[in-house]
PDB file of the backbone (N, CA, C, O) and the ligand in Angstrom, with CONECT records:
HET     ZN  A 101       1
ATOM      1  N   MET A   1       0.829  -1.203   0.000  1.00  0.00           N
ATOM      2  CA  MET A   1       0.000   0.000   0.000  1.00  0.00           C
ATOM      3  C   MET A   1       0.861   1.250   0.000  1.00  0.00           C
ATOM      4  O   MET A   1       0.619   2.184   0.765  1.00  0.00           O
ATOM      5  N   SER A   2       1.867   1.261  -0.862  1.00  0.00           N
ATOM      6  CA  SER A   2       2.758   2.409  -0.883  1.00  0.00           C
ATOM      7  C   SER A   2       2.084   3.615  -1.534  1.00  0.00           C
ATOM      8  O   SER A   2       2.607   4.727  -1.471  1.00  0.00           O
ATOM      9  N   ALA A   3       0.935   3.401  -2.155  1.00  0.00           N
ATOM     10  CA  ALA A   3       0.234   4.495  -2.806  1.00  0.00           C
ATOM     11  C   ALA A   3      -0.313   5.481  -1.788  1.00  0.00           C
ATOM     12  O   ALA A   3      -0.643   6.618  -2.127  1.00  0.00           O
ATOM     13  N   LEU A   4      -0.406   5.044  -0.546  1.00  0.00           N
ATOM     14  CA  LEU A   4      -0.918   5.920   0.493  1.00  0.00           C
ATOM     15  C   LEU A   4       0.140   6.864   1.026  1.00  0.00           C
ATOM     16  O   LEU A   4      -0.149   7.780   1.797  1.00  0.00           O
ATOM     17  N   ALA A   5       1.366   6.625   0.604  1.00  0.00           N
ATOM     18  CA  ALA A   5       2.456   7.427   1.149  1.00  0.00           C
ATOM     19  C   ALA A   5       2.347   8.877   0.711  1.00  0.00           C
ATOM     20  O   ALA A   5       2.054   9.189  -0.443  1.00  0.00           O
ATOM     21  N   GLU A   6       2.589   9.726   1.655  1.00  0.00           N
ATOM     22  CA  GLU A   6       2.602  11.142   1.354  1.00  0.00           C
ATOM     23  C   GLU A   6       3.907  11.733   1.875  1.00  0.00           C
ATOM     24  O   GLU A   6       4.568  11.171   2.748  1.00  0.00           O
ATOM     25  N   VAL A   7       4.245  12.859   1.323  1.00  0.00           N
ATOM     26  CA  VAL A   7       5.450  13.529   1.772  1.00  0.00           C
ATOM     27  C   VAL A   7       5.071  14.690   2.676  1.00  0.00           C
ATOM     28  O   VAL A   7       4.427  15.650   2.254  1.00  0.00           O
ATOM     29  N   LEU A   8       5.478  14.576   3.901  1.00  0.00           N
ATOM     30  CA  LEU A   8       5.216  15.656   4.836  1.00  0.00           C
ATOM     31  C   LEU A   8       6.514  16.439   5.031  1.00  0.00           C
ATOM     32  O   LEU A   8       7.525  15.893   5.474  1.00  0.00           O
ATOM     33  N   SER A   9       6.465  17.685   4.703  1.00  0.00           N
ATOM     34  CA  SER A   9       7.669  18.494   4.821  1.00  0.00           C
ATOM     35  C   SER A   9       7.833  18.979   6.252  1.00  0.00           C
ATOM     36  O   SER A   9       7.291  20.012   6.645  1.00  0.00           O
ATOM     37  N   THR A  10       8.576  18.228   7.003  1.00  0.00           N
ATOM     38  CA  THR A  10       8.813  18.604   8.399  1.00  0.00           C
ATOM     39  C   THR A  10      10.287  18.909   8.582  1.00  0.00           C
ATOM     40  O   THR A  10      10.970  18.321   9.420  1.00  0.00           O
ATOM     41  N   THR A  11      10.747  19.834   7.785  1.00  0.00           N
ATOM     42  CA  THR A  11      12.148  20.202   7.893  1.00  0.00           C
ATOM     43  C   THR A  11      12.362  21.083   9.114  1.00  0.00           C
ATOM     44  O   THR A  11      11.435  21.687   9.654  1.00  0.00           O
ATOM     45  N   SER A  12      13.601  21.130   9.519  1.00  0.00           N
ATOM     46  CA  SER A  12      14.019  21.903  10.682  1.00  0.00           C
ATOM     47  C   SER A  12      13.295  21.441  11.943  1.00  0.00           C
ATOM     48  O   SER A  12      12.575  20.443  11.931  1.00  0.00           O
ATOM     49  N   THR A  13      13.490  22.156  12.986  1.00  0.00           N
ATOM     50  CA  THR A  13      12.898  21.759  14.256  1.00  0.00           C
ATOM     51  C   THR A  13      11.548  22.429  14.434  1.00  0.00           C
ATOM     52  O   THR A  13      11.448  23.508  15.018  1.00  0.00           O
ATOM     53  N   SER A  14      10.532  21.791  13.934  1.00  0.00           N
ATOM     54  CA  SER A  14       9.188  22.296  14.154  1.00  0.00           C
ATOM     55  C   SER A  14       8.722  21.849  15.537  1.00  0.00           C
ATOM     56  O   SER A  14       9.446  21.169  16.263  1.00  0.00           O
ATOM     57  N   HIS A  15       7.528  22.236  15.874  1.00  0.00           N
ATOM     58  CA  HIS A  15       7.000  21.883  17.183  1.00  0.00           C
ATOM     59  C   HIS A  15       6.895  20.369  17.325  1.00  0.00           C
ATOM     60  O   HIS A  15       6.037  19.742  16.704  1.00  0.00           O
ATOM     61  N   SER A  16       7.746  19.797  18.121  1.00  0.00           N
ATOM     62  CA  SER A  16       7.682  18.363  18.350  1.00  0.00           C
ATOM     63  C   SER A  16       6.649  18.080  19.441  1.00  0.00           C
ATOM     64  O   SER A  16       6.640  18.739  20.481  1.00  0.00           O
ATOM     65  N   PRO A  17       5.784  17.102  19.199  1.00  0.00           N
ATOM     66  CA  PRO A  17       4.631  16.855  20.071  1.00  0.00           C
ATOM     67  C   PRO A  17       4.994  16.646  21.541  1.00  0.00           C
ATOM     68  O   PRO A  17       4.570  17.402  22.415  1.00  0.00           O
ATOM     69  N   ARG A  18       5.771  15.622  21.788  1.00  0.00           N
ATOM     70  CA  ARG A  18       6.032  15.269  23.178  1.00  0.00           C
ATOM     71  C   ARG A  18       7.519  15.340  23.490  1.00  0.00           C
ATOM     72  O   ARG A  18       8.055  14.499  24.211  1.00  0.00           O
ATOM     73  N   GLY A  19       8.169  16.343  22.944  1.00  0.00           N
ATOM     74  CA  GLY A  19       9.588  16.488  23.201  1.00  0.00           C
ATOM     75  C   GLY A  19      10.421  15.404  22.566  1.00  0.00           C
ATOM     76  O   GLY A  19      11.564  15.170  22.959  1.00  0.00           O
ATOM     77  N   SER A  20       9.838  14.737  21.573  1.00  0.00           N
ATOM     78  CA  SER A  20      10.554  13.657  20.921  1.00  0.00           C
ATOM     79  C   SER A  20      10.748  13.971  19.444  1.00  0.00           C
ATOM     80  O   SER A  20       9.981  14.736  18.860  1.00  0.00           O
ATOM     81  N   ASP A  21      11.764  13.384  18.851  1.00  0.00           N
ATOM     82  CA  ASP A  21      11.996  13.588  17.430  1.00  0.00           C
ATOM     83  C   ASP A  21      11.134  12.658  16.586  1.00  0.00           C
ATOM     84  O   ASP A  21      11.037  12.825  15.370  1.00  0.00           O
ATOM     85  N   LEU A  22      10.516  11.689  17.224  1.00  0.00           N
ATOM     86  CA  LEU A  22       9.727  10.725  16.479  1.00  0.00           C
ATOM     87  C   LEU A  22       8.386  11.325  16.073  1.00  0.00           C
ATOM     88  O   LEU A  22       7.715  11.961  16.886  1.00  0.00           O
ATOM     89  N   PRO A  23       7.999  11.125  14.819  1.00  0.00           N
ATOM     90  CA  PRO A  23       6.729  11.691  14.348  1.00  0.00           C
ATOM     91  C   PRO A  23       5.539  10.882  14.834  1.00  0.00           C
ATOM     92  O   PRO A  23       5.692   9.785  15.372  1.00  0.00           O
ATOM     93  N   THR A  24       4.362  11.433  14.639  1.00  0.00           N
ATOM     94  CA  THR A  24       3.141  10.717  14.972  1.00  0.00           C
ATOM     95  C   THR A  24       2.317  10.505  13.717  1.00  0.00           C
ATOM     96  O   THR A  24       2.412  11.281  12.766  1.00  0.00           O
ATOM     97  N   CYS A  25       1.523   9.472  13.713  1.00  0.00           N
ATOM     98  CA  CYS A  25       0.705   9.145  12.559  1.00  0.00           C
ATOM     99  C   CYS A  25      -0.336  10.239  12.325  1.00  0.00           C
ATOM    100  O   CYS A  25      -1.074  10.589  13.245  1.00  0.00           O
ATOM    101  N   PRO A  26      -0.406  10.783  11.110  1.00  0.00           N
ATOM    102  CA  PRO A  26      -1.395  11.826  10.818  1.00  0.00           C
ATOM    103  C   PRO A  26      -2.817  11.296  10.768  1.00  0.00           C
ATOM    104  O   PRO A  26      -3.770  12.075  10.740  1.00  0.00           O
ATOM    105  N   VAL A  27      -2.969   9.976  10.758  1.00  0.00           N
ATOM    106  CA  VAL A  27      -4.297   9.384  10.673  1.00  0.00           C
ATOM    107  C   VAL A  27      -4.834   9.051  12.064  1.00  0.00           C
ATOM    108  O   VAL A  27      -5.929   9.475  12.432  1.00  0.00           O
ATOM    109  N   CYS A  28      -4.052   8.287  12.834  1.00  0.00           N
ATOM    110  CA  CYS A  28      -4.542   7.830  14.136  1.00  0.00           C
ATOM    111  C   CYS A  28      -3.755   8.433  15.287  1.00  0.00           C
ATOM    112  O   CYS A  28      -4.024   8.135  16.450  1.00  0.00           O
ATOM    113  N   ALA A  29      -2.777   9.286  14.964  1.00  0.00           N
ATOM    114  CA  ALA A  29      -2.008  10.005  15.985  1.00  0.00           C
ATOM    115  C   ALA A  29      -1.183   9.078  16.862  1.00  0.00           C
ATOM    116  O   ALA A  29      -0.739   9.474  17.940  1.00  0.00           O
ATOM    117  N   ASP A  30      -0.976   7.859  16.415  1.00  0.00           N
ATOM    118  CA  ASP A  30      -0.113   6.963  17.164  1.00  0.00           C
ATOM    119  C   ASP A  30       1.340   7.364  16.914  1.00  0.00           C
ATOM    120  O   ASP A  30       1.677   7.851  15.835  1.00  0.00           O
ATOM    121  N   SER A  31       2.174   7.163  17.886  1.00  0.00           N
ATOM    122  CA  SER A  31       3.565   7.579  17.737  1.00  0.00           C
ATOM    123  C   SER A  31       4.384   6.490  17.054  1.00  0.00           C
ATOM    124  O   SER A  31       4.257   5.304  17.359  1.00  0.00           O
ATOM    125  N   MET A  32       5.219   6.924  16.130  1.00  0.00           N
ATOM    126  CA  MET A  32       6.074   6.003  15.400  1.00  0.00           C
ATOM    127  C   MET A  32       7.256   5.621  16.281  1.00  0.00           C
ATOM    128  O   MET A  32       7.753   6.438  17.056  1.00  0.00           O
ATOM    129  N   VAL A  33       7.693   4.401  16.161  1.00  0.00           N
ATOM    130  CA  VAL A  33       8.798   3.948  16.994  1.00  0.00           C
ATOM    131  C   VAL A  33      10.088   3.821  16.200  1.00  0.00           C
ATOM    132  O   VAL A  33      11.169   4.087  16.724  1.00  0.00           O
ATOM    133  N   ALA A  34       9.983   3.418  14.952  1.00  0.00           N
ATOM    134  CA  ALA A  34      11.192   3.259  14.144  1.00  0.00           C
ATOM    135  C   ALA A  34      10.856   3.434  12.673  1.00  0.00           C
ATOM    136  O   ALA A  34       9.804   2.996  12.207  1.00  0.00           O
ATOM    137  N   ALA A  35      11.752   4.072  11.954  1.00  0.00           N
ATOM    138  CA  ALA A  35      11.541   4.262  10.529  1.00  0.00           C
ATOM    139  C   ALA A  35      11.791   2.963   9.773  1.00  0.00           C
ATOM    140  O   ALA A  35      12.699   2.204  10.109  1.00  0.00           O
ATOM    141  N   GLU A  36      10.977   2.714   8.748  1.00  0.00           N
ATOM    142  CA  GLU A  36      11.147   1.500   7.957  1.00  0.00           C
ATOM    143  C   GLU A  36      12.363   1.601   7.051  1.00  0.00           C
ATOM    144  O   GLU A  36      13.074   0.624   6.817  1.00  0.00           O
ATOM    145  N   ALA A  37      12.582   2.804   6.551  1.00  0.00           N
ATOM    146  CA  ALA A  37      13.712   3.000   5.656  1.00  0.00           C
ATOM    147  C   ALA A  37      14.152   4.445   5.710  1.00  0.00           C
ATOM    148  O   ALA A  37      13.409   5.328   6.140  1.00  0.00           O
ATOM    149  N   SER A  38      15.356   4.664   5.272  1.00  0.00           N
ATOM    150  CA  SER A  38      15.851   6.033   5.216  1.00  0.00           C
ATOM    151  C   SER A  38      16.588   6.239   3.901  1.00  0.00           C
ATOM    152  O   SER A  38      17.149   5.301   3.334  1.00  0.00           O
ATOM    153  N   ALA A  39      16.581   7.466   3.429  1.00  0.00           N
ATOM    154  CA  ALA A  39      17.248   7.773   2.173  1.00  0.00           C
ATOM    155  C   ALA A  39      17.994   9.085   2.302  1.00  0.00           C
ATOM    156  O   ALA A  39      17.473  10.060   2.842  1.00  0.00           O
ATOM    157  N   TYR A  40      19.205   9.099   1.807  1.00  0.00           N
ATOM    158  CA  TYR A  40      20.017  10.300   1.836  1.00  0.00           C
ATOM    159  C   TYR A  40      19.724  11.114   0.590  1.00  0.00           C
ATOM    160  O   TYR A  40      20.070  10.700  -0.517  1.00  0.00           O
ATOM    161  N   LEU A  41      19.098  12.256   0.754  1.00  0.00           N
ATOM    162  CA  LEU A  41      18.651  13.034  -0.403  1.00  0.00           C
ATOM    163  C   LEU A  41      19.719  13.984  -0.906  1.00  0.00           C
ATOM    164  O   LEU A  41      20.088  13.956  -2.080  1.00  0.00           O
ATOM    165  N   ALA A  42      20.205  14.809  -0.030  1.00  0.00           N
ATOM    166  CA  ALA A  42      21.185  15.814  -0.436  1.00  0.00           C
ATOM    167  C   ALA A  42      22.065  16.130   0.756  1.00  0.00           C
ATOM    168  O   ALA A  42      22.067  15.409   1.753  1.00  0.00           O
ATOM    169  N   ASP A  43      22.799  17.194   0.644  1.00  0.00           N
ATOM    170  CA  ASP A  43      23.692  17.561   1.726  1.00  0.00           C
ATOM    171  C   ASP A  43      22.899  17.889   2.989  1.00  0.00           C
ATOM    172  O   ASP A  43      22.138  18.856   3.031  1.00  0.00           O
ATOM    173  N   ASN A  44      23.091  17.078   3.997  1.00  0.00           N
ATOM    174  CA  ASN A  44      22.443  17.278   5.303  1.00  0.00           C
ATOM    175  C   ASN A  44      20.941  17.041   5.283  1.00  0.00           C
ATOM    176  O   ASN A  44      20.251  17.425   6.227  1.00  0.00           O
ATOM    177  N   VAL A  45      20.422  16.424   4.240  1.00  0.00           N
ATOM    178  CA  VAL A  45      18.988  16.155   4.186  1.00  0.00           C
ATOM    179  C   VAL A  45      18.757  14.650   4.062  1.00  0.00           C
ATOM    180  O   VAL A  45      19.260  14.000   3.146  1.00  0.00           O
ATOM    181  N   VAL A  46      17.989  14.118   5.003  1.00  0.00           N
ATOM    182  CA  VAL A  46      17.682  12.690   5.005  1.00  0.00           C
ATOM    183  C   VAL A  46      16.168  12.522   5.099  1.00  0.00           C
ATOM    184  O   VAL A  46      15.505  13.220   5.866  1.00  0.00           O
ATOM    185  N   SER A  47      15.627  11.594   4.314  1.00  0.00           N
ATOM    186  CA  SER A  47      14.199  11.319   4.409  1.00  0.00           C
ATOM    187  C   SER A  47      13.985   9.957   5.044  1.00  0.00           C
ATOM    188  O   SER A  47      14.776   9.035   4.845  1.00  0.00           O
ATOM    189  N   TYR A  48      12.923   9.837   5.800  1.00  0.00           N
ATOM    190  CA  TYR A  48      12.594   8.591   6.465  1.00  0.00           C
ATOM    191  C   TYR A  48      11.223   8.112   6.036  1.00  0.00           C
ATOM    192  O   TYR A  48      10.291   8.904   5.894  1.00  0.00           O
ATOM    193  N   LEU A  49      11.106   6.799   5.828  1.00  0.00           N
ATOM    194  CA  LEU A  49       9.813   6.189   5.517  1.00  0.00           C
ATOM    195  C   LEU A  49       9.251   5.575   6.791  1.00  0.00           C
ATOM    196  O   LEU A  49       9.890   4.750   7.444  1.00  0.00           O
ATOM    197  N   TRP A  50       8.046   5.997   7.122  1.00  0.00           N
ATOM    198  CA  TRP A  50       7.398   5.502   8.333  1.00  0.00           C
ATOM    199  C   TRP A  50       6.137   4.743   7.952  1.00  0.00           C
ATOM    200  O   TRP A  50       5.426   5.141   7.029  1.00  0.00           O
ATOM    201  N   THR A  51       5.858   3.660   8.652  1.00  0.00           N
ATOM    202  CA  THR A  51       4.608   2.938   8.469  1.00  0.00           C
ATOM    203  C   THR A  51       3.970   2.716   9.832  1.00  0.00           C
ATOM    204  O   THR A  51       4.590   2.157  10.737  1.00  0.00           O
ATOM    205  N   CYS A  52       2.741   3.155   9.964  1.00  0.00           N
ATOM    206  CA  CYS A  52       2.047   3.050  11.236  1.00  0.00           C
ATOM    207  C   CYS A  52       1.651   1.597  11.500  1.00  0.00           C
ATOM    208  O   CYS A  52       1.026   0.951  10.659  1.00  0.00           O
ATOM    209  N   ASP A  53       2.021   1.097  12.675  1.00  0.00           N
ATOM    210  CA  ASP A  53       1.667  -0.271  13.027  1.00  0.00           C
ATOM    211  C   ASP A  53       0.185  -0.403  13.349  1.00  0.00           C
ATOM    212  O   ASP A  53      -0.386  -1.491  13.273  1.00  0.00           O
ATOM    213  N   THR A  54      -0.419   0.705  13.705  1.00  0.00           N
ATOM    214  CA  THR A  54      -1.813   0.658  14.131  1.00  0.00           C
ATOM    215  C   THR A  54      -2.774   0.660  12.951  1.00  0.00           C
ATOM    216  O   THR A  54      -3.679  -0.172  12.882  1.00  0.00           O
ATOM    217  N   CYS A  55      -2.579   1.598  12.017  1.00  0.00           N
ATOM    218  CA  CYS A  55      -3.528   1.720  10.906  1.00  0.00           C
ATOM    219  C   CYS A  55      -2.880   1.410   9.555  1.00  0.00           C
ATOM    220  O   CYS A  55      -3.575   1.323   8.544  1.00  0.00           O
ATOM    221  N   GLY A  56      -1.572   1.245   9.531  1.00  0.00           N
ATOM    222  CA  GLY A  56      -0.903   0.873   8.298  1.00  0.00           C
ATOM    223  C   GLY A  56      -0.608   2.033   7.371  1.00  0.00           C
ATOM    224  O   GLY A  56      -0.174   1.834   6.236  1.00  0.00           O
ATOM    225  N   TYR A  57      -0.838   3.234   7.845  1.00  0.00           N
ATOM    226  CA  TYR A  57      -0.595   4.411   7.023  1.00  0.00           C
ATOM    227  C   TYR A  57       0.904   4.651   6.869  1.00  0.00           C
ATOM    228  O   TYR A  57       1.662   4.576   7.836  1.00  0.00           O
ATOM    229  N   GLY A  58       1.316   4.942   5.634  1.00  0.00           N
ATOM    230  CA  GLY A  58       2.724   5.187   5.381  1.00  0.00           C
ATOM    231  C   GLY A  58       2.970   6.621   4.967  1.00  0.00           C
ATOM    232  O   GLY A  58       2.189   7.198   4.211  1.00  0.00           O
ATOM    233  N   PHE A  59       4.053   7.198   5.461  1.00  0.00           N
ATOM    234  CA  PHE A  59       4.371   8.567   5.074  1.00  0.00           C
ATOM    235  C   PHE A  59       5.868   8.774   5.177  1.00  0.00           C
ATOM    236  O   PHE A  59       6.596   7.975   5.768  1.00  0.00           O
ATOM    237  N   VAL A  60       6.301   9.868   4.584  1.00  0.00           N
ATOM    238  CA  VAL A  60       7.727  10.160   4.521  1.00  0.00           C
ATOM    239  C   VAL A  60       7.994  11.511   5.178  1.00  0.00           C
ATOM    240  O   VAL A  60       7.259  12.475   4.964  1.00  0.00           O
ATOM    241  N   THR A  61       9.031  11.566   5.962  1.00  0.00           N
ATOM    242  CA  THR A  61       9.440  12.839   6.546  1.00  0.00           C
ATOM    243  C   THR A  61      10.849  13.173   6.075  1.00  0.00           C
ATOM    244  O   THR A  61      11.657  12.293   5.779  1.00  0.00           O
ATOM    245  N   LYS A  62      11.112  14.449   6.017  1.00  0.00           N
ATOM    246  CA  LYS A  62      12.447  14.889   5.635  1.00  0.00           C
ATOM    247  C   LYS A  62      13.062  15.651   6.792  1.00  0.00           C
ATOM    248  O   LYS A  62      12.409  16.449   7.463  1.00  0.00           O
ATOM    249  N   HIS A  63      14.334  15.380   7.002  1.00  0.00           N
ATOM    250  CA  HIS A  63      15.021  16.027   8.112  1.00  0.00           C
ATOM    251  C   HIS A  63      16.317  16.647   7.602  1.00  0.00           C
ATOM    252  O   HIS A  63      17.087  16.018   6.877  1.00  0.00           O
ATOM    253  N   SER A  64      16.530  17.864   7.990  1.00  0.00           N
ATOM    254  CA  SER A  64      17.780  18.524   7.626  1.00  0.00           C
ATOM    255  C   SER A  64      18.638  18.683   8.873  1.00  0.00           C
ATOM    256  O   SER A  64      18.182  19.148   9.917  1.00  0.00           O
ATOM    257  N   PHE A  65      19.864  18.290   8.732  1.00  0.00           N
ATOM    258  CA  PHE A  65      20.781  18.349   9.859  1.00  0.00           C
ATOM    259  C   PHE A  65      21.784  19.484   9.655  1.00  0.00           C
ATOM    260  O   PHE A  65      22.294  19.718   8.559  1.00  0.00           O
ATOM    261  N   LYS A  66      22.032  20.159  10.742  1.00  0.00           N
ATOM    262  CA  LYS A  66      23.062  21.191  10.677  1.00  0.00           C
ATOM    263  C   LYS A  66      24.433  20.534  10.735  1.00  0.00           C
ATOM    264  O   LYS A  66      24.616  19.465  11.319  1.00  0.00           O
ATOM    265  N   ARG A  67      25.352  21.187  10.131  1.00  0.00           N
ATOM    266  CA  ARG A  67      26.714  20.657  10.143  1.00  0.00           C
ATOM    267  C   ARG A  67      27.249  20.610  11.569  1.00  0.00           C
ATOM    268  O   ARG A  67      27.088  21.548  12.349  1.00  0.00           O
ATOM    269  N   LEU A  68      27.879  19.510  11.878  1.00  0.00           N
ATOM    270  CA  LEU A  68      28.460  19.380  13.202  1.00  0.00           C
ATOM    271  C   LEU A  68      29.712  20.230  13.321  1.00  0.00           C
ATOM    272  O   LEU A  68      30.656  20.103  12.541  1.00  0.00           O
ATOM    273  N   SER A  69      29.691  21.080  14.298  1.00  0.00           N
ATOM    274  CA  SER A  69      30.873  21.913  14.500  1.00  0.00           C
ATOM    275  C   SER A  69      31.644  21.392  15.707  1.00  0.00           C
ATOM    276  O   SER A  69      31.193  21.504  16.847  1.00  0.00           O
ATOM    277  N   CYS A  70      32.774  20.840  15.444  1.00  0.00           N
ATOM    278  CA  CYS A  70      33.585  20.259  16.506  1.00  0.00           C
ATOM    279  C   CYS A  70      34.768  21.170  16.835  1.00  0.00           C
ATOM    280  O   CYS A  70      35.929  20.833  16.604  1.00  0.00           O
ATOM    281  N   ASN A  71      34.437  22.299  17.364  1.00  0.00           N
ATOM    282  CA  ASN A  71      35.506  23.232  17.703  1.00  0.00           C
ATOM    283  C   ASN A  71      36.088  22.905  19.071  1.00  0.00           C
ATOM    284  O   ASN A  71      37.005  23.586  19.530  1.00  0.00           O
TER     285      ASN A  71
HETATM  286 ZN    ZN A 101      -1.838   5.292  12.213  1.00  0.00          ZN2+
END
């Protein structure tokens, strides 16, 4: 059922629900525990594929990471 997948643009640090980086299902609001897959898109940008165990809804999130400064 990959046709249900949508791309949610959640770049940068938006309001995280419960102080966690893990997203919640947009359908049943259940919290995701682990991404099914990840893809490296560009410099500092990674997308994750999530599938809800409760309702089976699949979606993709994108995350941009700041460069690590090890001064
Ligand atoms: Zn769900």
